[in-house]
N, C-alpha and C positions, 0 to 999 in steps of 0.2 A: 846657418840654421837649416835643419832638415825638415822639409814639409811633407806631410803624409799625402799619399795618393789615395783618392777616394773614388770608388766606382759604385754605382747604385743599383740595387735591386729593390724595386718598389712593391711592397706587399700591403695592399689596402683592403680592409673589410668594412663594408657599409652595412649597418644593421638598423633598419628603420625604427624598430621598437626601442633601440638604444639612442635615438636622436643622433645619428651619424657618428658612431665610434670609428676612429681612423687609426690604423696601425701602419707605420712606415718602417721598413727595414733597409738600412744602407750599410754597405760594406766597404772596406778600404784596407790599405796597408800603410804602416809607418815603420821605418827602419827594417823593412823586409818581413815584418810580422803582420799577419792579418788581424783585423778587428771588425766588429759589427756594432751598429748603433740602432737599437730598436726604440722607436718613438710611439707612444700611445697617447692619443688625444681625444678628448670628448668635450662637448659644449657645457658640461657641468662638472665641477670639481669632484674627484673621487680619490679613494685611498689606494696606495700601493705599499706593501709591507714585505720586507725581506726576512728570510730565516737563515740562520748561519749554522755551519757545522762546527766541530770542535777546533778547527784550525782558523776560525773566524772568516771563513769563506762563504759566500752566498750559495745556499742550496736551492732555494726557490724564491721567486717574487710572486706574491699573490695580490692581484688588483681586484677590488670590489666595486662594481659599477651599478648604480641604481637603474633598474629597468630590466625587462625580460629579453633574453637572447632569442632571436628568431629560431636558431638551431645551433647546436654545439658543433665544434670542429676541433681537429687536432692537426698541427703542422709540425713536421719533424725534419723537413728538408732544408735546414740551415746549418751553417758551420758551427755556430755558437749557441743556438737556442732550440729548445723544444717548446712549442706554444700550444696550450690546451685551453678550451673555453667551454663552459657549461653553465646551466642555470641553477640557482639556489634560492628557492622561495621567490621573493620579489627582487632579488639582485642577480646580476650576472658576474661570473668569476672568470678571470684570466689567470692562468698559472704559467709563468715563464720559468723553465728549468734550464739553467746554464749548463752547457756541455763542457765549458772550461771555466775561466774566471769571469766575474761580472761585477759591475757597480751600478747602483740605482741613484738617479738624480731627479729632483722635482724641478720642472721648468715652469714655475708659477709666476715668473716676472718677465716683462718685456724690457730688454736692455736698451731698446731704442727710445724708450720713454724716460722722462725725467723723474723716475721714482727711485727711492732708496733701495739698494740691494743689500740684503742682510745674509749672514752666514747660516743662521739656523734653518734647518730643513723643516718645512711645514708637513703636517699630516695629510692635508688635502691639497690637491692641485688638479687643474684641468689638463695638464700635460706632464707626462713622465717620460724619462729616458733611461733605458737599460743599455749599458755599454758592455759588450762581450769581448774579451781579449785573451791572449795566450799567457804572457808573463808580466808585461808591464802595460799599464793603462795608457792609451795614446793621449796626446795633447796636454796632459797634466803632469806636473812634476811631483816628486814625492817629498818635497821640502816641508818641514814642519813649520807652521807660522809662529812667529815670535812677536809679541806685542798685544795691544788691545784690539778688540773686535768692534770697529766702528762701521756703520752702514756706509755704502759707497753710492754716490749719485752721479750718473753720466748725463750731462746736459745735451738735449736735442740732437742726438746723432741720427743720421740717415744712412741707409745702405747705398753705396755708389752704384750707378747703373748706366748702361749704354743704350741709347735708343735704337730704332730700326736703321739698318744699313742697306745701301744698294749693292749691286754686284761688284762695284769698285771699292767696297768697304768704306763708303762715304755716307754721312747722314742722309737718310731718305726723307725728302721733303715732298709732301703731297698737297697740291692745291685743290681746294674744295670745288667741285663742279657746281654750277648754278642750280641744277635740279636735285642736288643732294638733299636739301631740306624738304623738298616736295616728296621725295622718295621716303624719307623718314616719317613724314606725316601720313603718307599712304599706308606705310607699314603699321603705324599706330592705329589707324582706322581698322585695318584688318584684325589686329590683335584684340581690339575692342568690339569686334563683330559689327562695326558700323559700315555695312557693305554698300549701302547707297551712297554715302559720302565718299567711300573709297573709289567707287566707279566714276563718280563725278570728277574727283580730283585726278584720277588717272587720265580721263579724257582730256582735261585741261592741260595736264603735264605733257602728254604726247602731242597735243596741238601746238604747244609752245616749244617743245623740244623733241621734234620728230626723230632725231638721231641720238636721243639720250642713251648714255651707257647703261641705263637701267631699263631700257625698252623691253627686253626679254622678260625681266622679272615683273615689270608693270603689267604686261599683257597676261602673264600667268596669274598675277593678283586679280586682274579683271575677270578672267575665266573663273577663278575660284569664287570671287564675290558674286558674279552672276549665278553660278551654280547654287551658292548658299541661299540666295534670295528666293529660289524655287518659284519664280514667277513665269507662268506659261507665256506671257506676252514677250518675254526676252529670251525664250529658249532657243529660237532660231538664231538669234544673234550670237548666243553663247556657243552653239554648235559650230557655226561658221568660223568664229574666232578660234575655237579650240582646234578645228581641223587645219586652219591656216597656221596656227602656232606649231603644230606637229610637223608640218612640212618645212617650216622655217628653222626649227630647232630640234631636229630628230635625235640628236645625241645628248640633249640636256638631261640633267638629273630629274627634271619635273615631268618627263614624258610619261612615266607610269601613272602619275596623278591625273594628267589630262586624258589618257586612255581610259582610266577608271571613270572620270566625269562623263565622257562620251558614252561609255557602255551603260552606265547607270541611267543617263538621261534618255537614251534611245529605249531602254527597257521600260522606263516610266511612261514613255509615249507609245508603248506596245509595238515598237519597231524592233521585233525580236531578232530578225536576221542581221540588221545593222548592229544591234547590241552584241550579238554573238561574235561578230567580226572583231570587235575591240576586246571582248573577253578572251578570245583565242590569242590575240596579240599579247595581252598581258600574261597569259599562261606560258606562251612560247618565249617571250623576250624578257620577262621580269619575274620569273617564278621565285617565290619567297619574299618578294618585295611587299611592303605593307599594303600598297594599293592593289597589288595582285591578290593578297589575302582578303582585302575588303571587297574585291570584285567577286569573290566566291559567295560572299553574303548577298551581294546584289543579284547575282545570277540565281541563287536559291530563291530569293524573293520573286524574281521573274518567273521561275518555274512554278512556284506555288500559285502565282497569279494566273498562269496558263492551265492550272489543274494538275500539274505533275508533282505529286508529293512523295515520290520514291527517292529521288536523288537529292532533293532539297535538304533533308536532315543530315545527309552525309557531307554535303558542302558546309553546312553550319559547323558540324563537328570538326571537319578538316580545318576550317578557319580558326576555330577555337584552339585546336592543338598546335597550329603553326603560327599563331599570333605573336608578333614581335613587340607589341606594346599593350598597355592596359586598356586603352580606348578600343582598340580592335577586338581584344579578347572580351571586353564588356559587351560590345555590340553583338558579337557572335553568341554570347551567352544569352542575351536578351532575346534574340531572334529564335534561337533553338528552344528556349523555354516557351516562348509564344507558340511555336509550332506544336510542342507537346500538349499545351493547354487547349488551343483552338481546335486541334484535331482529336480532342477527347481521348487522348492516350493516358487514361487515368493511372495506368501502371507506371507512367513516367512522371506523375505529378510530384513525387518526392524529389526526383532529379531536377525538375523545373524549379521547385522551391529552393534547392541548394544553389543552382545557377544564379537565380535572381538575388538571393541573399548575399552571394559573393559580390555581385555588382553593387548592391546596396551598401555593403560594408567597405568595399575597396574603391569604388569609382561612382559615387552617387550622381556626379555631375553629368553622367551619360543621359540621365532622364531629363535634365535641363536642356540638352541638345536635341532631344527628339521633339517633333511637332506636338504642342501641348494638347490640342483638341483631338488629334488622332490617338495620342497616348491615352487620353481620358476614355475615348471610345473603346480602346483595346482593353484597358483595365476593367471597364464595365462588362465587357464580354467575358473576361476571366471570372468576374464575380458571379455572373449568371450561371457559370459552370461549377460554382462552388469553390473556386480557387481564390482564397482570401489572403493567404500569407505567402509572400510579403506585399500583396496588392495594396493594403492600407498604408504600409510604410512608403511605398513608391509614391502614392497619391500625396502623402504629407511632404515628401521631399520636393515634389514639383510645386506644391502650394507654397512652401517656404521660398522657392525660387522666383515665383511670379506674384507674390502677395503685394509687392511694392509697385507692380505694374499698373496698366490702365484697363485690363480686361477683368472687370469686377465679376461678371457672370461666371467666367471660367475659374477665377480664384475661388468664388463661393462653391462651385461644383466640386473642385478638388478637395476643399476642406470638409464639405458635407460628406462626400463619399469616403474620405479617409476615415472618418469616425465610424461610418456604417460598415466599412470593410474591416476595420480593426475588430469591431464587434463580431463580424462573421468569422474571423480567425480566432475567436475566443481570447483575444488580447484585450481583456477588459480594462486594465489600468490605462493603457493608451487610448482605448475607445472613450473611456470616461473623460480623460484629459482633453481630447479633441472635441468631444461633445460640449464640454464646458467652454472651451475657447470659441466654438461656433456660436453658442448661445450668447456669449458676451459680445461678439462682433456683429451678430445679426439678431437683434433683440425683438424684431417685429416680423409680421407676415405669416402666411400659411405654412411656409416651410419651417419657420421658427416653432410653430405649434407642433408640427410633426416631430421635429428634433427634440422638443421638450418631452414628448411622449416616449420617444426612443431612449432618451437619457434616463427617464424614470424607469422604463422597462429594464434598462441595464442593471438597475439595482438588484434584479432577480438573479443575475449571474455574477456580478462583480463583488468580490469580498475584499474590501479595503482594510480590514483588520480592526477598525473601530466599531465594535458592535453597537455601542450606545448611539453613535451617529447613524448607523444603518437602520436601527429601530426607529429613530426619529424620521428618517427619510421614508421608511415604509408607512409610518402613520400618516405622513403627508400625502403619499400616493393614495392611501385608502380614503382620505378626506377629499382628495382632488377628483378621484374617479370612483364614486360610490356605486355599488351594485354593478360593477364592471368586471371584465375578465382580469384587468390589471389589479383591481382590488382583491380579487380572489387569490391571485398569485402572491400579492403582498401579504395576505393573511397566512398563506402557506409558508412563505419565507420567514415571516415573523415567528411563526411557531417553531420552525427549525432553528432559528437563532436563539430563541428562548431555551430550547432543548440543549443547544451547545453550551449555554451558560448554566445549565442545571436548574433553570426555572420551570420545572415540570408542571407545577400547578397552574402557572400563568398560561403555559402552552395548552394545557387541557381545557382551560376556560375559553379558548378559541373554538371549542366544539360548537358553540352557537353560530359561528360563522362558517365553519368547515364541515360540520356534521359529525355525529358520534362515530361513524365508521371510517372517517378519513384516516389514511395511514399515518399521517403526522400526529394526529390526536392520539391514536393508539400507541404510537412510539413514545409520546410524552407520558401517557398513562403507564406504559411499561417501565419507563425510567423512574417514575414516581414509586411504583411498586418495588423495583429493585433497590432503590435507596432506602425505602422504609424497611424492607426485610433486612438489609445490611445493618440498619440502625436499631433493629429489634422493635420497630414501631408497628406493632400488629394492628392497631386501630386504623392507621392511615392505609396500610397495605390492604386490609379487609375492605375498606371503603372503595378503593379503586378496583379491587378484584370483583366486588359485587356489581360495580357500575359498568365495567368493561370486560365482558367475557372473551375468552380465546386470545389473551395477550401472548406475545411471543416470549415465553419464559422457558428456561431450561429445566431439567428434572429437579435439580436441587431447589430452584426457586419455586417450582410448583409444589414441592413437598412443604417448604416453609409457608407458602401461601395457604395451603390446605390447613396446616396447623393453626394459622391465624384465624381463618374462617371458622374452623371447628371450635376454637377457643371462644369465639363470639357467638356460638350456637347457630351460625349460618350454615346449617348442615347441607342443604340442597346446593348452595354455591360451592361448598367444599367438595361435594361429590362430583359436581360438574368439572372441577379441576382434575379430579382423578380420571374422569373419562377423557379429558384432553391429553393427559399424560400417557394413557394406555398404549397408543400406537408406537410410542417411542421409548418404551421401557427396555433398557438394553441388556439386563441380566436378571437372574432369579433373586439376587440379593436386593436389587432395587424393587423388584416385583413384591417381595416380602414386605418391604417398607410400606408399599401402597396397600397391600392386603390388610396389614395390621391397622392402618388408619381407617380404611373403609369399614372394616368390621367394627371398630370402636364407634365410628360415627353412626353406622346403621343401628347399632345397639342403642346409642343415646337417642337417636331419632325414633326408636320404637319399631323399626322395620326388622323384626327378629329373623324372619326367613333369610333375608339378604345378609344379615349379620352372621347367621349360622354358616351360610355358604362361604363367605369371605374368610371367616375364622377357621373353618375346616381346611380350606385350601392353604391358608397361611400356616396352619399347624403342620401340614404335610411338608411344606417347603422348609419350615423351621427345623423339622426333624432331619430333613435331607442335608441341610447345611451344617447341622450339629454345632451351631455357634452359641445357642442358648440365649441369643439376644431377645427373641420374642417368645420365650417359653410361656409367658403370662397370657398369651393369646387364648390359652385354655380357659381362662376366666370368662372371656367374652363368649366362647363357644358354649360352655356349660350353662352360663347364666341365660343366654338366649334360648337354649333348648328347654330350660326349666320354664322360661316365660311362655313358651309355646306348648307347655305341658307334655313335652317329649321326654318324660322322666327316664324311661329305660335307656334312651340314647345318652342322656346326660350322665347316668350312673356308670356308663362305660369309661368315661374320662375322669370320674371322681377320684379313683385311686392315684392316678398320675398327679392330680392337683394336690391331693393331701400329702403325697410324698414330697413334692417340690415346695409347696407353699403352705404347710400345715398351720403355721402361726402368722401368716400374712394377713393384714387387716382386710384385704379384699375377700378373704374367705368368709367374712361376716355376711356378705350378700349371698354367697352360695348357700351357706347354712340356713339363712333366712328362707330362701326359696325352697330348699329341701324340707324345712320344717313346715312351711305352708302347704307343700304338696302332701306331706304325710298327714297333716291335720285334716285336709280335705278327704283323705282316704280313711281317716280314723285308724291309722296304723300306729298303735300305741307304742310298740318298741322303737319304731323309727322316730316317733315324736320325742320320746325320751332321749334318744341318741342325739338328734339334731338340736334339740332344745339345750341340752347340757353343753354341746360344743359351741352353740351360738352364744350362750351366756358366758362361757369361758373366754371366748375371743373378745366379747364386749368388755369384759373385766380386764383382759390383757391390754387392750388398746384404749381403755377408758372411753369407749364409744357406746353408750347405752341407748342408741337410737331406736332399737327395736324392742325396748322395754317400755311398758310392762306387757306388751303383746306376747313376747316369747314366754315370759313367766306364766301368764294367764293361760296360754295354750297348753303349756306343760301341766299346769294345775288342773285344767279341765280334763286332761287325759288321766292324771292321777286320781281325780275324783271318780271318774268312770271305772277305774280299777280299784276303787275303795282304799286307796293309799292316802288316807286323810292326813295322817301326821306329817308325811312328806309334803303334801300339798300345803299344810299350814306353815311349815318351815319356809317354803318358798314364798308364801304370801307375806310372812314376816319380813323377809329380805326385800321383797318388792316394795313394801311400805316405806323403806328407807331411801328409795330412789327419788330423784327430782322429777315429780309427776305434775301434770296439769290437773285441773279440778275434776274433770271427767274421769281421768285415769285413776286418780286417788279414790274417788267414790267407788269405782268399779273394784279396785283392790280391796277396799274396806268391806264392801258388800260380800265379796267372795270369802274374805277372811272371817267375817261374822257368821256366814253360812256354814263354813267348814268347822269353826269352833263350836257352833251349836250342834252340829252332827256329832262332834266328839264330846258333847255335854260339858264343854268348857263355857258354861253359861256366863260368868262374869266377863270373860274375854269376848264372847259373842256380843253381849250388851255394850261393852266398851267400843267395839268395832262399829256397831250400828250407830251408836251415838256420835262417834267421830264422823261417820259418813254423812249423817244428817246435818252436821255443822260445816261441811265443805261448802265453799262459796260456789256460786254459779247455779245453773239450772240442769244439772245432769239428771237423766232419768233414774240413775241408780240411787239418788237421794230419796226418791219416793219409795223405791223398793226397800231401802234401808229403814225408812220410817215405818213402813207396813210390817216388815219383819221384826223390828224392835217392839212394836205394839203387840204382836202375837206372842213374842217371847215373854214380855212382861205379864200378859194375861196368864200364860201357862205357869209362870213363877208364882203369881198370886194365888192360883188355884192349887198349888202344890204339885202340879203336874210338870215334872222336870224331864219328861220324855222329849228327847231332841227331835227337831224336824229332820226329815231326811235331807241329805245334801242336795243342793240344787243340781238338777240334771241339765245337760248342755242346752236342751231346747228351752229351758226356763230362763237361761241367761242370754243376753244379747250376744250373737256370735262374735267371736274375736277375729278381727281381720288385720293383717299386717299393714303397717303404714306404707305410704308410697316410697319407692326406692329413691334416695337422694340423687339429683342430677349433677 
């Protein structure tokens, strides 16, 4: 039988984020043909799937492993495989591309155990194997199985092995030394950091076994333990022991550590020249050794202690860059960050934060190894300089490490300050969490009261997302600290939360606590106005606009608000909005929007001079834009001019109005004003012109609101012109109008008088009689009764000479009714 020759090339990739993914590559030859075996192993099962070409040969093997790849890689320097790795979302992907032929196997079972081995290949396995070969796969035959597929079980097999051999290739037998167990115990004490017990046991061991084979190591353990105890009373003993050890074992691998211990100890005692001697030896004899790198940190500490701050940061950076393990790198990072902070190098605070966060995330146990009280003092100094992140995190890390110890005061201080420093870093969720833990563990005392107050104040900064709960907490603060600064802050935050929820009215109601001019109250009122305008709720919008002037509204909102106020006849408030908008009007189109509204409102308010100014400016802008949107501003201009008796000016714009709006119902007001002005001047042609046009428009739009005043004014002018038949015709028409008692009496009186003047005696008598029967106490009823009496007397005497028609002075002057608002 021919056995293959196997020679190995081990290719292993450890990825901490993938929980120790291991890749092994072994190569060998069988029958002169090379092959490679690639083994992929992980502590959790994963999938590997092959893809085939049209010749049923594997093109690729893709393995999907849960977890993130620290970084991708590509490896092409193998005879049979190209290996690529990359990340895909939450998984990591390995792609194995065969350069020749390949087979994939799942190694999901251990043949050394008594478990059934089945033929079916699983989809998941913690171990996979890819075999790369040239023509024929090694180890396996190509025979096709014949028969049934039963699971195979191999009972209790073990791998044969040969123990240790001596130089003569005989089994090596080692007798255990009597001090071996003591050595093991001492080593355990050192690992558990029980340095006092370690020193005591070392002393006993060396007393009993002065020539122990472990003497060198035990003395090194003792030096290390004495150094770790950091007790001034034993420093001299440690120095003497260390110097003697160096003389006795100058070539030992522990020399660099002992040199470091001596250098650091002398430096702590301020024997800088002695310390410098050992620092120099480390640099000259052990450059790059871990303890030489640590000595750079110690030397930097000594230099800072002596006031030399120029070289120290360079030494810290050098140690950080050259560190060979995470503990040394962490210590260098911590000391460099401390240098940046304590020396007030604020431009380096971000670097300090980065350095410390790296230690917090990668090696938090460093902070457990530092002297706790000194570290607390250091963290407090950082906080005084405003450096809070990750100061709070570090304090909590130390607290978690010492909370089960015996130093209650130190434990309380770390927890208390962790909460305070978290808050200083604006890390409010962690601050709140630690505050609550503190209050639970320390429920009484003056410090408890202060921490309760701090926890309550945290509500002003911490948004936990549950608004209802936050509002309840704020109400509790208000009740607990009435009339205090905390209560005032609580009211402000409560108003802001209500605004966030859209409860604008409730927020506005806090005006009694915050004041009407408080920015939050005004913000709530602004929100209420905006929502009301959006919902076309003019009543609510007008309420808030009246109550709160100068809200922060945009131009569109100010326009809508103006319209709401004007609609409610709150003219002064509306005009105040226009004044607020004035400085920010961005273009002439928007200015025209405002001028139209101002002119309309000033006219309705009765301030006709201001209405005239706004309307005239608006008309000029409207003509320049030529959009025609506000052509009807001419109505406001002419009407206001007429109200001011500026007839000649009004007449300049009348042709324009008649051309554009001849049949517009708003012309009724214009014609009424023109008729009234003509009547005052007794301009009979003008009276006839305007009266006829007014009556036409009223008939056209079914709006007889200026009747019978218009008809009687026209009749009066006709009587003066002795056009009695026309006057009688108009009075006949007027009688058919829906008149009140006084108006009806007036029409009938005038009709009777005109009929009498025309010797239409029966019609005159009928009119007077109807007049006297009108209900009410109109003065025209008495005139009618007197006129009827005189007419009857004349008729009885046979004197049918008519009375002259009543002259205007004999009739109560006709005045136009008030313009409808």
